[in-house]
Legacy VTK file of the C-alpha trace (Angstrom):
# vtk DataFile Version 3.0
C-alpha trace
ASCII
DATASET POLYDATA
POINTS 287 float
-28.361 32.122 23.138
-29.747 31.665 26.658
-32.292 29.221 25.288
-29.519 27.130 23.685
-27.515 27.128 26.905
-30.590 26.029 28.821
-31.169 23.123 26.464
-27.557 22.005 26.749
-27.640 22.203 30.548
-30.875 20.239 30.589
-29.372 17.470 28.501
-26.269 17.328 30.685
-28.375 17.080 33.839
-30.498 14.304 32.325
-27.426 12.287 31.389
-25.887 12.811 34.814
-29.103 11.734 36.486
-29.308 8.525 34.485
-25.688 7.680 35.288
-26.075 8.412 38.995
-29.330 6.476 39.131
-27.884 3.375 37.558
-27.085 0.669 40.075
-24.021 -1.551 40.041
-23.936 -4.428 37.551
-25.308 -7.658 38.935
-23.558 -10.894 37.984
-25.913 -13.239 36.169
-26.197 -16.809 37.395
-26.598 -20.015 35.402
-29.739 -22.130 36.031
-27.784 -24.300 38.497
-27.148 -21.252 40.701
-23.462 -20.759 39.917
-22.340 -17.457 38.335
-21.400 -17.347 34.683
-17.666 -17.077 33.961
-16.516 -13.788 32.495
-14.280 -15.717 30.086
-14.196 -19.256 28.679
-10.432 -19.223 29.282
-11.306 -19.979 32.901
-12.179 -23.528 31.774
-8.913 -25.090 30.533
-10.223 -28.675 30.488
-13.374 -27.809 28.546
-15.870 -29.423 30.939
-18.020 -26.295 31.170
-16.797 -25.320 34.654
-14.340 -22.496 35.290
-12.639 -20.903 38.294
-12.736 -17.136 38.853
-12.468 -14.951 41.948
-11.748 -18.035 44.091
-15.059 -19.656 43.160
-16.524 -22.031 40.579
-18.324 -20.529 37.603
-20.221 -21.830 34.564
-19.074 -21.215 30.989
-22.044 -19.781 29.101
-23.282 -22.331 26.556
-20.947 -25.031 27.875
-21.709 -28.503 29.191
-22.488 -27.190 32.690
-24.881 -24.507 31.404
-28.013 -26.613 31.733
-30.216 -23.812 30.503
-28.428 -23.382 27.181
-31.062 -25.203 25.163
-32.069 -28.288 27.068
-34.726 -26.563 29.148
-33.228 -27.238 32.580
-32.622 -30.415 34.533
-34.706 -33.525 35.026
-35.548 -34.533 38.626
-32.602 -36.970 38.623
-30.155 -34.087 38.101
-29.291 -34.702 34.451
-30.090 -32.001 31.858
-32.989 -32.515 29.492
-32.001 -33.371 25.910
-32.301 -30.378 23.603
-33.055 -32.667 20.650
-35.571 -34.829 22.468
-35.960 -38.474 21.534
-33.662 -38.144 18.510
-30.769 -38.217 20.981
-32.028 -41.542 22.378
-31.700 -44.204 19.655
-32.363 -47.168 21.966
-35.469 -45.622 23.514
-34.451 -46.058 27.161
-35.053 -42.394 27.990
-31.359 -41.465 28.011
-29.694 -39.411 25.295
-26.198 -38.103 24.579
-25.551 -34.443 23.754
-22.597 -32.104 24.193
-20.409 -35.010 25.358
-22.629 -35.937 28.299
-25.790 -37.821 29.216
-29.173 -36.121 29.019
-32.760 -37.121 29.795
-35.534 -37.245 27.196
-38.402 -35.181 28.576
-41.313 -37.490 29.408
-39.229 -40.605 28.718
-38.457 -43.585 30.924
-35.591 -41.797 32.705
-37.653 -38.679 33.468
-38.951 -40.012 36.736
-37.037 -38.478 39.612
-35.230 -40.812 41.915
-35.817 -43.894 39.787
-37.556 -45.903 42.459
-35.471 -44.968 45.484
-38.102 -42.640 46.873
-37.563 -40.243 49.721
-38.141 -42.619 52.615
-35.709 -42.609 55.532
-36.497 -46.287 56.171
-33.769 -48.692 55.109
-34.337 -50.753 51.971
-36.038 -54.041 52.803
-33.664 -56.513 54.426
-30.720 -54.075 54.462
-28.913 -52.087 57.136
-28.371 -48.394 56.458
-27.629 -45.104 58.146
-25.521 -41.965 58.080
-22.598 -40.363 59.874
-20.210 -37.451 59.452
-16.886 -37.736 57.619
-14.510 -34.807 57.997
-13.857 -33.110 54.657
-16.548 -35.027 52.774
-18.485 -31.851 52.009
-15.514 -30.400 50.174
-15.161 -33.622 48.208
-18.841 -33.522 47.259
-18.355 -30.016 45.901
-15.307 -31.104 43.903
-17.362 -33.859 42.285
-20.248 -31.529 41.493
-17.909 -28.880 40.112
-16.470 -31.526 37.787
-19.942 -32.276 36.390
-21.219 -34.841 38.880
-24.809 -35.092 40.103
-26.541 -36.700 43.070
-26.600 -40.146 41.445
-22.839 -39.899 40.934
-22.404 -38.876 44.572
-24.459 -41.883 45.660
-22.396 -44.345 43.605
-19.100 -42.959 44.914
-20.445 -42.726 48.470
-21.302 -46.414 48.534
-17.869 -47.419 47.222
-15.563 -45.611 49.670
-15.955 -43.585 52.844
-14.155 -40.529 51.470
-15.343 -40.861 47.853
-11.696 -41.174 46.885
-9.397 -43.537 44.994
-7.459 -44.493 48.104
-8.031 -48.231 47.708
-5.929 -51.170 46.497
-4.727 -50.768 42.913
-7.375 -52.060 40.517
-9.440 -52.895 43.612
-7.264 -56.037 43.783
-8.563 -57.085 40.355
-6.925 -57.306 36.946
-7.733 -57.149 33.239
-11.420 -56.498 32.443
-12.375 -56.834 36.110
-9.950 -54.123 37.304
-11.640 -51.075 38.840
-10.579 -47.435 38.620
-11.685 -43.979 39.753
-13.972 -42.946 42.582
-16.817 -45.040 41.148
-14.670 -48.186 40.721
-15.530 -48.497 37.033
-14.386 -51.781 35.518
-12.036 -51.912 32.556
-14.460 -53.879 30.372
-17.080 -51.139 30.494
-14.515 -48.355 30.272
-12.948 -49.655 27.075
-16.357 -50.503 25.638
-18.170 -47.191 26.186
-15.739 -44.437 27.182
-14.224 -42.643 24.180
-10.982 -42.096 26.074
-10.283 -45.851 25.983
-12.072 -46.791 22.775
-10.388 -49.609 20.852
-8.085 -50.638 23.684
-7.601 -54.285 24.565
-7.998 -56.347 27.716
-4.220 -56.350 28.206
-4.117 -52.535 28.322
-6.127 -52.467 31.530
-3.506 -50.462 33.411
-4.404 -47.447 31.254
-7.563 -47.095 33.327
-5.455 -45.897 36.259
-5.510 -42.364 34.832
-9.030 -42.033 36.259
-7.601 -42.326 39.764
-6.178 -38.819 39.422
-8.454 -37.192 36.824
-11.870 -36.551 38.341
-13.370 -34.869 35.277
-12.372 -37.797 33.054
-13.734 -40.246 35.629
-17.139 -38.547 35.641
-17.169 -38.192 31.858
-16.489 -41.914 31.408
-19.219 -42.742 33.914
-21.795 -40.681 32.020
-20.717 -42.114 28.666
-21.031 -45.632 30.035
-24.455 -44.975 31.557
-25.662 -43.474 28.301
-24.110 -46.151 26.112
-25.497 -49.110 28.025
-28.693 -47.534 29.320
-28.976 -47.027 33.051
-30.432 -50.428 33.974
-27.788 -52.373 32.058
-25.104 -50.055 33.378
-26.099 -50.892 36.966
-25.830 -54.601 36.172
-22.396 -54.359 34.577
-21.091 -51.989 37.205
-22.156 -54.375 39.934
-21.149 -57.676 38.363
-19.044 -57.033 35.256
-19.560 -59.165 32.163
-21.784 -61.598 34.061
-24.041 -58.722 35.039
-24.231 -57.424 31.481
-25.314 -60.881 30.329
-27.761 -61.402 33.201
-28.863 -57.977 34.458
-31.864 -58.830 36.623
-30.463 -60.879 39.490
-31.554 -60.206 43.061
-28.024 -59.102 43.936
-27.945 -56.500 41.151
-31.415 -55.251 42.033
-30.361 -54.977 45.678
-27.315 -52.940 44.697
-29.476 -50.646 42.571
-31.943 -50.199 45.439
-29.090 -49.271 47.786
-27.745 -46.647 45.387
-31.164 -45.084 44.888
-31.786 -45.010 48.648
-28.537 -43.071 49.139
-29.473 -40.769 46.268
-32.906 -40.149 47.775
-31.313 -39.105 51.071
-28.930 -36.735 49.286
-31.832 -35.245 47.320
-34.007 -34.879 50.430
-32.094 -31.782 51.556
-29.893 -29.524 49.428
-27.474 -29.273 52.359
-26.536 -32.908 51.730
-24.904 -31.844 48.470
-22.161 -30.023 50.342
-22.075 -31.147 53.979
-19.947 -33.857 55.608
-22.776 -36.397 55.885
-22.186 -39.829 54.425
-25.162 -42.112 53.820
-24.491 -45.834 53.691
-26.185 -49.138 52.974
-24.596 -52.454 53.914
-24.073 -54.103 50.518
-21.971 -57.241 50.176
-18.679 -56.411 48.405
-17.770 -58.523 45.372
LINES 1 288
287 0 1 2 3 4 5 6 7 8 9 10 11 12 13 14 15 16 17 18 19 20 21 22 23 24 25 26 27 28 29 30 31 32 33 34 35 36 37 38 39 40 41 42 43 44 45 46 47 48 49 50 51 52 53 54 55 56 57 58 59 60 61 62 63 64 65 66 67 68 69 70 71 72 73 74 75 76 77 78 79 80 81 82 83 84 85 86 87 88 89 90 91 92 93 94 95 96 97 98 99 100 101 102 103 104 105 106 107 108 109 110 111 112 113 114 115 116 117 118 119 120 121 122 123 124 125 126 127 128 129 130 131 132 133 134 135 136 137 138 139 140 141 142 143 144 145 146 147 148 149 150 151 152 153 154 155 156 157 158 159 160 161 162 163 164 165 166 167 168 169 170 171 172 173 174 175 176 177 178 179 180 181 182 183 184 185 186 187 188 189 190 191 192 193 194 195 196 197 198 199 200 201 202 203 204 205 206 207 208 209 210 211 212 213 214 215 216 217 218 219 220 221 222 223 224 225 226 227 228 229 230 231 232 233 234 235 236 237 238 239 240 241 242 243 244 245 246 247 248 249 250 251 252 253 254 255 256 257 258 259 260 261 262 263 264 265 266 267 268 269 270 271 272 273 274 275 276 277 278 279 280 281 282 283 284 285 286
């Protein structure tokens, strides 16, 4: 009997020791550094980002979970394509998976800053610089939490000081030339490549105004357009509309592209630039 009691006490002590020795649970983070959400219900708009405990979180396996099969991010901030080149039918290095753009590992788009480099010197023949804008850091975080990357930040940063939609309606343009959202995307490209506006006509251009108040949709349309056209053609159309799409290699378009990549290179040069109030600028002629 004493032997049985001793065995029971020994087992109880072992269990108690293992319980007492166990440390508190540690929240697991996604590859991008944000914690995983405890529930997908924290992501009502389905973009892969949730909100729990007063902070952003990543839905496991969602669009923002860059480690869920793609093998991490390319140097330009986009996730690698899980299906490789099969997701890139036009061979430009960009694919489309899980409703967003991805980079084919080793392809043409898997090259870091895309030519902008990390130099602090201004692009040749251009004026450039940086200064602080109150509240810009918070806006940067909003854009990133909605799925944006450093290239997206650079495009928006060049367009407006606050990366906002506080500019003249349509950017004082109409029909296919009208611009919407923080990136000033034109209606022609929106209705051509963004599923939200697929099949809509030139005369329905006012429908693009929804992007002025829906950041997630704005970023989604941008990525769809970049993927659908290929990044080089996208730059041309974004800069000069239909004329740019038809003639994508003008000096003006190449200058615009250089300016964007210079801003991106400055953002990428220090992780603090992803969330601080610093605005980088290049003097590009508005059109």
